C-alpha positions as CSV (number, residue, x, y, z in Angstrom):
1,X,-13.7,-13.3,-2.0
2,X,-11.1,-11.3,0.4
3,X,-11.2,-8.0,-1.0
4,X,-15.0,-8.2,-0.1
5,X,-14.5,-9.5,3.7
6,X,-12.5,-5.5,4.1
7,X,-14.2,-3.8,2.9
8,X,-17.6,-4.1,4.6
9,X,-17.2,-5.7,8.4
10,X,-19.9,-7.3,9.7
11,X,-20.3,-8.0,14.0
12,X,-22.7,-9.8,15.9
13,X,-23.6,-9.4,19.5
14,X,-26.3,-10.7,21.9
15,X,-27.7,-7.6,23.8
16,X,-30.1,-8.3,26.5
17,X,-33.1,-8.5,23.7
18,X,-30.8,-10.3,20.6
19,X,-28.9,-10.7,18.5
20,X,-27.9,-7.0,16.4
21,X,-25.5,-6.7,13.0
22,X,-23.4,-3.9,13.3
23,X,-22.1,-3.6,9.3
24,X,-18.6,-0.5,9.3
25,X,-18.4,0.8,5.8
26,X,-14.0,0.1,6.0
27,X,-12.4,2.3,3.8
28,X,-11.2,5.1,5.6
29,X,-8.5,6.1,3.5
30,X,-10.3,7.5,0.7
31,X,-13.6,8.4,3.8
32,X,-14.8,5.7,3.1
33,X,-16.4,6.0,-0.5
34,X,-17.3,3.3,-3.2
35,X,-15.7,2.3,-6.3
36,X,-16.5,-0.9,-7.8
37,X,-15.6,-3.4,-5.5
38,X,-18.0,-1.7,-2.7
39,X,-20.9,-2.2,-4.7
40,X,-20.0,-5.9,-4.8
41,X,-18.6,-6.0,-1.6
42,X,-22.0,-4.5,-0.3
43,X,-23.6,-7.6,-2.2
44,X,-21.5,-9.4,0.3
45,X,-22.5,-7.6,3.3
46,X,-26.7,-8.5,2.3
47,X,-26.6,-11.8,1.4
48,X,-24.9,-12.4,5.3
49,X,-26.7,-11.1,6.8
50,X,-29.7,-11.8,5.6
51,X,-27.9,-15.8,5.8
52,X,-28.2,-15.0,9.8
53,X,-31.1,-12.1,10.7
54,X,-29.9,-10.0,13.8
55,X,-33.1,-8.0,15.1
56,X,-31.3,-4.6,13.4
57,X,-29.1,-3.6,11.4
58,X,-26.3,-1.1,12.8
59,X,-24.2,0.7,9.1
60,X,-21.4,2.9,10.5
61,X,-17.6,4.7,8.9
62,X,-14.0,3.1,9.8
63,X,-12.6,6.0,11.5
64,X,-14.1,9.6,12.7
65,X,-14.1,11.9,10.5
66,X,-16.6,9.8,7.4
67,X,-20.2,7.3,7.0
68,X,-19.0,8.1,3.2
69,X,-18.9,10.1,0.6
70,X,-20.9,8.9,-1.2
71,X,-19.0,8.0,-5.6
72,X,-15.6,7.7,-5.1
73,X,-14.6,9.7,-8.3
74,X,-10.7,8.9,-8.1
75,X,-10.1,8.2,-11.7
76,X,-8.4,4.7,-11.3
77,X,-12.2,3.8,-10.1
78,X,-13.6,1.4,-13.4
79,X,-17.9,2.9,-12.9
80,X,-16.0,6.3,-13.6
81,X,-14.5,5.6,-17.0
82,X,-17.9,3.8,-17.5
83,X,-20.0,7.2,-16.8
84,X,-16.8,9.3,-19.1
85,X,-17.4,6.6,-21.8
86,X,-21.7,7.6,-21.9
87,X,-20.4,11.3,-22.0
88,X,-18.1,10.5,-25.1
89,X,-19.7,7.9,-27.1
90,X,-23.0,10.3,-26.6
91,X,-23.6,6.6,-25.2
92,X,-26.6,6.0,-22.0
93,X,-25.7,2.3,-21.3
94,X,-22.5,2.7,-20.1
95,X,-24.6,5.4,-17.5
96,X,-27.5,3.2,-17.2
97,X,-24.8,0.5,-16.1
98,X,-23.4,2.0,-13.8
99,X,-27.2,3.2,-12.3
100,X,-27.9,-0.1,-12.0
101,X,-25.3,-1.7,-10.2
102,X,-25.9,0.7,-8.0
103,X,-29.0,0.1,-6.9
104,X,-29.4,-3.0,-7.5
105,X,-26.9,-3.8,-4.4
106,X,-28.3,-0.5,-2.1
107,X,-31.7,-1.6,-3.1
108,X,-31.0,-5.4,-1.4
109,X,-28.9,-4.6,1.5
110,X,-32.1,-1.7,1.7
111,X,-35.1,-4.5,1.2
112,X,-33.1,-6.8,4.9
113,X,-36.5,-7.7,6.8
114,X,-35.5,-5.6,9.5
115,X,-34.7,-1.6,10.7
116,X,-31.8,-0.3,9.7
117,X,-30.0,2.4,12.0
118,X,-27.2,5.0,10.2
119,X,-25.0,5.8,12.8
120,X,-22.9,8.5,10.5
121,X,-20.4,8.9,13.0
122,X,-19.0,11.9,10.4
123,X,-19.7,13.3,7.0
124,X,-21.9,11.8,5.3
125,X,-21.9,13.6,1.7
126,X,-23.4,13.1,-2.3
127,X,-24.4,8.9,-2.6
128,X,-23.1,8.6,1.5
129,X,-26.1,11.1,2.1
130,X,-28.2,9.3,-0.1
131,X,-27.7,6.0,1.6
132,X,-28.0,7.6,4.7
133,X,-31.2,8.4,3.6
134,X,-32.3,5.4,2.4
135,X,-32.0,3.9,5.9
136,X,-35.3,3.9,8.4
137,X,-33.9,5.0,11.2
138,X,-30.9,8.3,11.5
139,X,-27.9,9.0,14.5
140,X,-26.0,11.5,13.4
141,X,-22.9,13.0,15.9
142,X,-22.8,16.2,16.8
143,X,-20.3,17.1,14.7
144,X,-21.3,14.6,11.7
145,X,-22.6,16.9,8.5
146,X,-25.2,16.0,5.8
147,X,-24.9,17.3,2.3
148,X,-26.6,15.9,-1.4
149,X,-23.6,17.4,-3.6
150,X,-24.0,15.8,-6.9
151,X,-25.0,18.3,-8.2
152,X,-22.3,20.2,-7.8
153,X,-20.4,17.6,-9.6
154,X,-22.9,18.4,-12.2
155,X,-24.5,14.9,-10.8
156,X,-28.1,13.6,-9.6
157,X,-28.9,12.1,-7.2
158,X,-28.9,8.2,-8.1
159,X,-29.2,5.9,-5.4
160,X,-32.7,6.1,-4.5
161,X,-32.0,9.1,-2.3
162,X,-33.6,12.6,-3.9
163,X,-37.3,10.9,-4.1
164,X,-35.9,9.0,-0.7
165,X,-35.7,12.8,1.2
166,X,-38.9,14.8,-1.5
167,X,-41.1,11.8,0.5
168,X,-39.2,11.9,3.9
169,X,-38.5,15.9,3.5
170,X,-41.4,17.1,1.6
171,X,-41.0,18.1,-2.1
172,X,-39.6,21.9,-0.9
173,X,-37.1,21.3,1.9
174,X,-36.1,18.1,-0.3
175,X,-35.1,20.2,-3.4
176,X,-33.5,22.9,-1.0
177,X,-31.5,20.2,0.5
178,X,-30.5,18.7,-3.3
179,X,-30.6,22.5,-5.7
180,X,-28.2,24.2,-2.9
181,X,-26.0,21.1,-2.1
182,X,-25.3,22.7,1.1
183,X,-24.5,21.4,4.1
184,X,-27.2,20.5,6.7
185,X,-25.1,20.0,10.3
186,X,-26.6,17.5,13.0
187,X,-28.7,20.1,14.2
188,X,-30.5,21.4,11.3
189,X,-30.7,17.7,10.8
190,X,-33.0,17.1,14.1
191,X,-34.9,19.9,13.3
192,X,-36.2,18.8,10.3
193,X,-36.3,15.3,10.6
194,X,-34.1,14.3,8.5
195,X,-32.9,12.2,11.9
196,X,-33.8,10.5,14.8
197,X,-31.3,11.0,17.6
198,X,-27.7,14.0,18.0
199,X,-25.5,11.8,20.1
200,X,-23.3,12.9,22.3
201,X,-19.8,13.4,21.2
202,X,-18.3,10.7,19.6
203,X,-21.2,8.5,20.5
204,X,-23.4,8.2,16.9
205,X,-22.5,4.2,17.9
206,X,-23.6,3.3,20.9
207,X,-26.7,5.8,20.6
208,X,-27.4,3.8,18.4
209,X,-27.0,0.6,19.9
210,X,-28.8,1.9,21.9
211,X,-31.9,2.9,19.5
212,X,-31.3,-0.8,18.3
213,X,-31.9,-2.2,21.6
214,X,-34.8,-0.8,22.4
215,X,-36.6,-2.1,19.1
216,X,-35.0,-5.3,19.6
217,X,-37.2,-5.9,22.9
218,X,-40.8,-6.1,20.4
219,X,-42.1,-9.0,19.0
220,X,-39.6,-9.5,15.3
221,X,-42.4,-10.5,13.8
222,X,-44.3,-7.3,14.6
223,X,-41.7,-4.2,14.6
224,X,-40.9,-6.4,10.8
225,X,-44.9,-6.6,9.4
226,X,-44.3,-3.1,10.8
227,X,-41.7,-2.2,9.0
228,X,-42.8,-3.5,5.4
229,X,-46.4,-1.1,6.7
230,X,-44.4,1.7,7.3
231,X,-41.7,0.9,3.7
232,X,-44.4,-0.3,1.8
233,X,-47.1,2.6,2.5
234,X,-44.4,6.0,0.6
235,X,-45.7,4.4,-2.6
236,X,-49.0,4.0,-1.3
237,X,-52.2,5.5,-1.6
238,X,-54.3,6.3,1.2
239,X,-56.9,3.6,1.4
240,X,-54.3,0.6,-0.6
241,X,-52.0,1.9,3.0
242,X,-55.2,1.4,4.9
243,X,-55.7,-2.0,3.4
244,X,-52.0,-2.9,3.3
245,X,-52.2,-2.1,7.0
246,X,-55.7,-4.0,8.1
247,X,-53.4,-6.9,6.1
248,X,-50.4,-7.8,7.6
249,X,-52.5,-7.0,11.3
250,X,-54.2,-9.9,10.6
251,X,-51.4,-12.3,9.0
252,X,-49.6,-10.5,12.2
253,X,-51.6,-12.2,14.5
254,X,-51.9,-15.3,12.6
255,X,-48.3,-16.0,13.4
256,X,-49.3,-16.0,17.1
257,X,-46.2,-13.6,18.1
258,X,-48.6,-11.8,20.2
259,X,-49.3,-14.8,23.0
260,X,-45.8,-14.2,23.8
261,X,-46.2,-11.1,24.3
262,X,-50.2,-11.2,25.9
263,X,-48.6,-13.9,28.3
264,X,-45.2,-12.2,29.7
265,X,-48.1,-9.0,29.9
266,X,-50.5,-11.2,32.1
267,X,-47.5,-12.4,33.9
268,X,-45.8,-8.8,34.4
269,X,-42.3,-9.0,33.0
270,X,-40.5,-8.4,30.4
271,X,-41.8,-11.7,27.2
272,X,-39.0,-13.1,25.8
273,X,-40.5,-13.7,21.9
274,X,-38.5,-16.5,20.0
275,X,-36.4,-15.2,17.3
276,X,-37.7,-15.3,13.0
277,X,-36.0,-18.1,11.4
278,X,-37.8,-18.6,8.5
């Protein structure tokens, strides 16, 4: 368990508008790349967050060089051996097992029912770029870089980032970024909609915290219902997305959270929304 704890550090702080969690990918010696133990640690961090749910989650990288270099292609990584076995034996099963393992860990983290903000403090390559893309919001340091580098290694996105990128930016832009494996600067990422904010130098975490606080001051149930609608709408045709929106709105109203918001509005003060306990 000690190995898992040191791979991802999760800290909570009580801001004036609610509890926010900061998850730090802590493997700076390998530019925060993911090996087998990292995916296990990600699952452990997800479990801990579910057990102590904040109003928003920020994930960033340790140090000032990398958010994450993605999949660790070091031969010492057992997952690399499994991929090699698929090639040598012409057997898809080892590769399928690895991709399933990766997706299970990443999907579980991304299914947390609160906004997930990636604070890109440095390079985000390959799986690191995919991981950041799958977050709900992104903040980049001006010197940070995103690169979907998989095709350079004869690979392709498999953390769910390729499909997400196509939904987020459209197929033409996704094809440009994935098929060329070119580096995308913070300024370009902001221009094309790949990031939501560009911070001052060295301040990506601080900017992400400010963004999290802007979200956390709002009704947590309203945020959760809206977030679920946004996430689920990506895979739905418009008519079904509209029906989902109506259903979520009814469920939210039934929760009674708006009583707090309306009362505060009438009293001309900031609302004090209760946390979600269930």
